[in-house]
C-alpha positions in Angstrom: 0.0 0.0 0.0 1.4 3.4 -0.9 1.1 6.4 1.3 -1.1 9.3 0.3 1.4 12.1 -0.5 0.2 15.6 -0.4 1.2 18.1 -3.2 2.7 20.2 -0.4 5.2 17.3 0.4 6.1 16.9 -3.2 6.7 20.7 -3.6 8.8 20.9 -0.4 10.8 17.8 -1.5 11.4 19.4 -5.0 12.5 22.7 -3.3 14.9 20.8 -1.0 16.3 18.9 -4.1 17.0 22.2 -5.8 18.8 23.6 -2.7 20.9 20.4 -2.5 21.9 20.8 -6.2 22.6 24.6 -5.7 24.8 23.7 -2.7 26.8 21.2 -4.7 25.8 18.3 -2.5 25.0 14.8 -3.5 21.3 13.8 -3.4 19.2 12.7 -0.4 16.8 9.8 -0.2 13.6 10.5 1.7 12.0 7.2 2.8 8.6 6.9 4.5 6.6 3.6 4.7 6.9 1.9 1.3 7.6 5.1 -0.5 10.9 6.7 -1.5 11.8 10.0 -3.0 15.3 10.8 -4.2 15.9 14.6 -4.3 18.9 16.7 -5.4 20.5 14.2 -7.7 22.8 15.8 -10.3 25.6 14.5 -12.5 24.6 10.9 -12.0 26.1 10.8 -8.5 24.3 8.5 -6.2 22.6 10.0 -3.1 24.9 10.4 -0.1 22.4 9.9 2.7 18.9 8.7 3.6 16.4 10.3 5.9 13.7 7.9 7.2 10.5 8.6 9.1 6.8 8.7 8.8 5.3 11.0 6.2 4.3 13.4 9.0 7.9 13.5 10.4 9.4 14.1 6.9 6.8 16.8 6.1 7.6 18.6 9.4 11.4 18.3 8.6 10.9 19.7 5.0 8.7 22.5 6.2 11.2 23.8 8.7 9.3 22.8 11.8 12.4 21.1 13.4 15.5 22.7 14.8 18.9 21.2 14.1 18.8 19.0 17.2 15.4 17.6 16.3 16.6 16.9 12.8 19.7 15.1 14.0 17.5 12.9 16.2 15.6 11.6 13.2 16.7 8.3 11.5 19.6 9.0 9.1 21.7 6.6 7.1 24.9 8.4 6.2 26.1 11.8 7.3 23.2 14.2 8.0 25.3 17.3 8.6 25.4 18.7 5.0 21.6 18.5 4.9 20.8 19.9 8.4 21.5 23.5 7.5 19.4 23.2 4.3 16.4 21.8 6.3 16.7 24.3 9.1 16.7 27.2 6.6 13.6 25.9 4.7 
C-alpha cells in the first residue's frame, strides 16, 4: 500500500532537491513507509544519505518545523550534517 502524499510534500521535496543541487551536495533519499523520494541528484552521482521517518515526520522536517537537534534525532543513514542547514533554513 502506498502512502497518500500531499502536493505540499512533493513541492517541499522538490524545493529541497534544488537547494541540494545549488549547494553542490549529493542527493538525499527520503523514505517513508513503502515510499521513497530521491531529491537533489545531479551529474549521475548516487545519493549520499537517507532520511527515514513517517510521512508526517518528513513533512515537518521539510517545512522547517524542526531545529537542528530535532533533525539530528531523526533516523539517518549516512552523514546528515550537510543537509541539516538546508532543512533548518527551509
